[in-house]
C-alpha positions in Angstrom: 72.7 89.2 149.3 72.6 85.4 148.4 74.3 86.0 152.1 71.7 87.9 154.1 69.0 85.6 152.5 70.3 81.9 153.9 70.3 83.7 156.9 67.4 85.5 157.0 65.2 82.5 158.7 67.4 82.5 161.4 66.5 86.0 162.3 63.1 86.1 161.2 61.0 82.8 161.0 57.4 84.2 160.5 55.2 82.1 158.8 53.5 85.3 156.5 57.5 86.7 156.0 58.7 83.2 155.1 55.6 82.7 152.1 56.1 86.1 151.1 59.8 85.9 150.6 59.1 82.5 148.9 56.9 83.8 146.3 59.2 86.9 145.5 61.9 83.7 144.7 59.2 82.4 142.2 57.9 85.2 140.7 61.6 86.5 140.4 61.9 83.2 138.0 59.2 84.1 136.4 59.7 87.3 135.4 63.5 86.6 134.1 61.9 84.4 131.4 60.1 86.6 130.9 62.9 89.2 130.4 64.7 86.6 128.1 61.5 87.5 125.2 61.6 91.2 126.2 64.4 92.2 127.1 67.0 90.7 125.3 65.4 89.2 122.6 62.7 91.8 121.7 59.5 89.6 121.9 56.3 90.5 123.1 54.6 87.5 124.4 51.0 88.2 126.0 50.2 84.4 126.8 53.4 84.0 129.0 50.9 82.9 131.5 50.8 79.6 129.8 54.0 78.2 130.1 53.5 79.2 133.7 50.3 77.3 134.2 51.3 74.5 132.0 53.8 74.0 134.9 51.4 74.3 137.3 48.9 71.6 136.0 51.4 69.7 135.7 53.1 69.3 139.3 49.9 69.0 140.6 47.2 66.6 138.8 50.6 64.2 139.1 50.5 64.9 142.8 46.3 64.2 142.5 46.2 60.9 141.1 49.4 59.8 142.1 51.3 59.5 146.1 52.9 62.9 147.0 57.0 61.6 146.2 59.9 63.8 145.5 60.5 61.3 142.2 57.3 62.5 141.5 57.3 66.2 141.7 60.2 65.6 139.7 58.2 62.8 137.0 55.5 66.3 137.1 57.9 68.5 136.4 59.5 66.7 133.9 56.1 66.9 132.1 55.6 70.3 132.3 59.1 71.6 131.2 58.7 69.1 127.7 55.3 70.1 127.0 56.2 73.7 127.7 58.8 73.6 125.8 57.7 72.1 122.6 54.6 74.1 122.2 56.8 76.9 122.5 58.6 76.0 120.0 56.1 75.6 117.7 54.4 78.8 118.4 57.7 80.4 117.6 58.0 78.4 114.5 54.8 79.5 113.8 54.5 83.0 115.0 58.5 84.3 114.9 59.2 84.5 110.9 56.8 87.6 110.8 57.0 90.4 113.3 57.2 89.8 116.6 53.5 91.3 117.5 52.4 88.6 116.1 53.9 86.2 118.3 52.5 88.2 120.9 48.9 87.8 119.2 49.2 83.9 118.9 50.2 83.2 122.2 47.4 85.3 123.7 45.3 83.2 121.6 47.0 79.7 122.8 46.9 80.5 126.5 43.1 81.3 126.0 42.4 77.9 124.6 44.8 76.8 127.6 42.1 78.5 130.1 39.3 77.4 128.1 40.6 73.3 128.1 41.3 73.8 132.4 37.3 75.3 132.8 35.9 73.0 130.3 37.6 69.6 131.6 36.3 69.8 134.9 36.5 65.5 135.5 40.6 66.3 135.2 40.8 70.3 136.0 37.9 70.7 138.3 37.3 74.0 136.3 37.4 77.5 137.9 37.3 75.6 141.2 40.3 74.3 141.1 41.4 71.1 143.6 43.8 70.7 146.5 46.9 67.9 146.9 49.0 67.0 149.0 53.0 67.4 148.5 56.2 65.7 150.4 56.9 66.7 153.8 60.1 68.5 152.6 57.9 70.8 151.1 55.7 71.4 153.7 57.9 72.7 156.2 58.1 76.3 155.0 61.7 76.6 155.7 62.6 74.5 154.0 60.3 75.2 151.3 62.0 78.3 151.3 65.3 77.3 150.6 64.4 75.2 147.9 63.0 78.6 146.5 66.0 80.3 146.5 68.1 78.2 145.6 65.9 77.2 142.5 65.9 81.6 141.9 70.3 81.6 142.1 70.1 78.1 139.8 67.9 79.8 137.3 69.6 83.2 138.1 73.0 82.0 137.5 72.0 79.8 134.0 70.2 82.3 132.3 73.5 84.8 133.2 75.3 82.7 131.3 72.5 81.7 128.3 72.8 85.8 128.2 76.6 86.6 128.4 77.2 83.3 125.8 77.9 83.9 121.9 73.8 83.1 122.1 72.7 85.7 124.5 74.9 88.3 122.2 72.9 87.2 118.9 70.1 87.7 120.6 71.0 90.8 121.9 72.1 92.1 118.2 68.6 90.5 116.8 66.4 92.6 118.8 68.1 96.2 118.6 68.6 95.7 114.3 67.1 92.3 112.8 68.0 93.2 109.5 71.7 93.8 110.3 72.0 91.0 112.3 70.4 88.8 109.4 72.7 90.7 107.1 75.8 89.3 109.3 74.9 85.4 108.3 73.2 84.7 111.8 69.9 83.3 111.4 67.2 85.2 113.8 64.4 82.9 113.9 66.7 79.9 115.3 68.7 82.5 117.4 64.3 83.4 118.6 63.2 79.5 119.0 65.8 79.1 121.6 65.3 82.7 123.4 61.6 81.3 123.3 62.1 77.7 124.2 64.4 79.0 127.0 61.8 81.2 128.4 59.4 78.7 128.2 61.4 76.0 130.2 62.2 78.9 133.2 58.3 79.8 133.6 57.3 76.0 133.7 59.7 75.7 136.8 58.3 78.6 138.1 54.8 77.6 137.4 55.4 74.1 139.1 57.3 75.2 142.1 54.0 78.4 142.9 51.7 75.4 142.9 53.4 73.9 144.9 53.5 76.7 147.3 49.3 77.3 147.6 49.2 73.1 147.7 45.8 74.3 145.3 45.4 75.0 141.5 42.9 76.5 139.8 42.5 77.9 135.9 43.8 81.2 137.5 47.7 80.3 136.2 46.2 80.9 132.8 45.1 83.8 133.4 46.4 87.1 131.2 46.6 89.4 134.7 50.3 86.6 135.7 51.6 87.3 132.1 50.6 91.1 132.7 52.2 90.8 135.9 55.3 89.4 135.0 55.4 93.1 132.7 54.5 95.1 135.1 58.1 92.9 137.2 60.0 93.4 134.1 59.3 97.2 133.6 60.1 97.9 137.2 63.0 96.1 138.2 64.5 97.5 134.1 64.7 95.4 130.8 67.3 93.9 129.2 68.6 93.0 133.6 68.1 89.6 135.1 68.9 91.1 138.9 66.0 93.8 137.2 63.4 91.4 137.0 64.4 89.7 140.6 63.8 93.2 141.6 60.6 93.9 140.2 59.3 91.1 141.5 59.9 91.5 144.9 58.6 94.8 144.3 55.1 94.3 143.4 54.9 91.4 145.6 56.1 93.6 148.3 53.7 96.2 147.6 51.0 93.7 146.5 51.1 91.8 149.9 50.8 94.9 152.4 48.5 96.6 150.5 46.6 93.9 150.9 47.0 93.6 154.4 45.7 97.1 154.4 42.7 97.3 152.8 41.4 94.9 155.6 41.6 97.8 157.7 41.0 101.2 155.0 38.6 100.4 152.5 40.1 102.5 150.5 43.4 99.7 149.8 40.6 97.4 148.5 41.2 98.2 144.9 44.9 98.1 145.5 45.6 97.1 142.1 44.5 100.5 141.1 47.5 101.5 142.8 49.5 99.0 140.9 47.9 100.4 137.8 49.2 104.0 139.1 52.9 103.0 139.7 52.8 101.1 136.0 52.5 104.6 134.3 54.4 106.6 136.6 57.6 104.0 135.5 56.7 104.1 132.0 56.8 108.0 132.3 59.8 108.6 134.3 61.7 105.6 134.8 61.2 104.4 131.5 65.0 102.4 131.7 63.4 101.4 135.2 65.0 100.9 138.3 68.2 98.9 137.2 68.3 101.5 134.4 68.3 104.4 136.6 70.7 103.2 139.0 73.3 102.9 135.5 72.2 106.1 134.7 73.3 107.3 138.2 75.9 105.6 138.6 77.9 106.5 135.3 76.2 109.7 135.9 78.2 110.6 139.5 81.6 109.4 137.9 81.7 111.4 135.2 81.2 114.2 138.0 84.2 112.5 139.9 86.5 112.3 136.7 85.6 115.9 136.2 86.8 116.9 139.4 89.9 115.1 139.0 91.0 116.9 135.8 90.1 120.2 137.2 91.7 119.1 139.8 94.7 117.9 138.2 94.7 121.0 135.9 94.6 123.4 138.6 
């Protein structure tokens, strides 16, 4: 699959397709960060957009105030990551001692606080109108930026895969299944939950920075709860607790969003394409609660069992 993605620009280099794939890669990183919380730790966050927005605004403001150079991009990226790590640590420290729904409510409240701050501090953020900014030349070329986002999503996937398969990741999985039993075994659940919270916040901030660069425009929409709901939908459709599922979910949602928006230009019925996504979410919850990855896993296991039984019957005969 990676090889196909590497060769894709040589097969089809149309601007709209490269932009679509770039958005898929960016939101795949965001969905994976959300899955670290929901799928691997069992923590629900309604304000995950806050970290996405922090990363986006940190990069955008640096480019707006300073020159559009790669060192300044790294500076903005670093500031966003540090702020996201700090905020996620503080929120986790305040709420993760209690039940997970307190974390969900606190992240939602703080994310709305960031939204209000961004809307009211017009001297810095220009409020809901937002502002445009310049980016380094390497980011202006769509093919170059395509490869940057492709390598980014691959790198984040590998790092998060190593994280989830490490001893820390296994403890997080145990906590998500039975927190009391994990604590009885001597593991401090708060410590591990904080690690997951900071890791997810940092990854989300990175995706936000790439998102801002891809648009060369920023406004307060990056702090809206719809961004979090998108991540939830991507994770649910792809399969909770599977990083590959989060990538697949991001691809499905962004693909549908792009083509339903195009259809809306010709067929007015598709103007309310968000309703279609909502209907899709309901269908997934009712028909495929384990998501695409879970469905494929069950289908594969079922097929293997049938083949095993068939071999046993043939041996008995």
